[in-house]
C-alpha positions as CSV (number, residue, x, y, z in Angstrom):
1,M,0.1,0.1,-0.1
2,L,2.9,2.5,0.9
3,I,4.3,2.0,-2.7
4,Q,0.7,2.8,-4.1
5,Q,0.5,5.6,-2.1
6,I,3.8,6.8,-3.4
7,A,2.7,6.1,-7.5
8,V,-0.4,8.1,-6.9
9,D,1.4,11.2,-5.0
10,D,4.5,11.4,-7.4
11,E,3.9,11.9,-10.9
12,K,6.7,10.1,-12.4
13,L,5.5,6.7,-11.0
14,R,1.6,6.9,-11.8
15,D,1.3,3.8,-13.8
16,L,3.8,1.4,-11.6
17,F,2.0,-1.0,-9.7
18,V,3.2,-4.2,-7.2
19,T,2.7,-7.2,-8.5
20,R,4.1,-9.4,-5.9
21,V,6.3,-9.5,-3.2
22,S,8.8,-11.9,-1.8
23,L,10.1,-12.1,1.1
24,S,13.3,-14.1,2.3
25,A,13.4,-17.0,4.6
26,N,15.2,-15.6,7.4
27,R,13.4,-12.1,6.8
28,G,16.1,-10.0,6.2
29,S,15.4,-9.0,2.2
30,C,12.0,-8.3,0.5
31,T,11.9,-8.0,-3.1
32,I,8.9,-6.2,-4.8
33,F,7.7,-7.1,-8.1
34,L,6.5,-4.2,-10.2
35,A,4.8,-3.6,-13.3
36,M,3.3,-1.3,-15.6
37,M,0.2,-1.7,-17.9
38,E,2.1,-0.6,-21.1
39,P,5.1,-3.4,-21.4
40,N,7.7,-1.1,-22.1
41,E,11.1,-1.9,-20.3
42,E,12.9,1.7,-20.9
43,K,10.1,3.8,-19.3
44,L,9.8,0.8,-16.1
45,Q,13.8,1.1,-15.9
46,E,12.9,4.5,-15.3
47,K,10.5,4.4,-12.9
48,L,12.2,1.8,-10.4
49,R,15.4,4.4,-10.7
50,H,13.2,7.0,-9.3
51,L,11.4,4.8,-6.9
52,V,14.9,3.8,-5.3
53,L,15.2,7.5,-4.4
54,Y,11.8,6.6,-1.8
55,K,13.5,3.5,-0.3
56,P,14.8,4.8,3.4
57,S,11.2,6.2,3.8
58,L,9.7,3.4,2.5
59,R,11.8,1.1,5.4
60,T,10.7,3.9,8.2
61,S,6.8,3.3,7.3
62,L,7.4,-0.5,7.2
63,A,9.8,-0.1,10.6
64,K,6.7,2.0,12.3
65,A,4.0,-0.5,10.8
66,S,5.4,-3.8,11.5
67,H,7.4,-3.2,15.3
68,A,9.9,-5.4,14.0
69,R,13.0,-5.8,15.6
70,G,14.4,-5.7,11.9
71,V,13.3,-4.2,8.8
72,P,14.2,-6.4,5.4
73,M,16.6,-4.7,3.1
74,L,14.2,-3.7,0.2
75,F,14.9,-4.6,-3.5
76,F,12.8,-3.4,-6.7
77,K,12.4,-5.9,-9.8
78,I,10.5,-5.5,-12.9
79,D,7.7,-8.8,-12.7
80,D,8.8,-10.8,-16.0
81,Q,5.4,-12.9,-15.9
82,I,3.5,-9.9,-16.9
83,K,5.7,-9.2,-20.0
84,K,5.3,-12.7,-20.7
85,Q,1.3,-12.6,-20.2
86,H,0.9,-9.9,-22.9
87,R,3.4,-12.2,-25.3
88,I,0.9,-15.0,-24.8
89,D,-2.3,-12.5,-25.1
90,Q,-0.8,-11.6,-28.9
91,L,-0.4,-14.6,-29.9
92,F,-3.7,-15.3,-29.2
93,D,-4.7,-12.4,-31.3
94,E,-2.5,-13.7,-34.0
95,L,-4.5,-16.8,-33.7
96,K,-7.7,-15.3,-33.3
97,N,-7.1,-12.9,-36.6
98,N,-5.6,-15.6,-38.2
99,G,-9.1,-17.9,-37.9
100,Q,-7.0,-20.5,-36.5
101,L,-8.9,-20.2,-32.7
């Protein structure tokens, strides 16, 4: 929810959304997978570089909300599953257009 709020407040991150979150077994690191509706790799990389600026405030907010002893390191990654889904959708569209589906 914190990242979604940042995306609403910061115009540069407006199209960005979280697809899934993965916490390591020892709870030392947290990987946040992100995507955009339009699968543009270059723009997504730019948005990730901008989002990194928010890491300290995100970790502070997590510490306050969780009351845990330690706060995991945050890592942002592009969710490749979304890109694969778009490719599958394109293939289905091609099959429909060719009358093969």
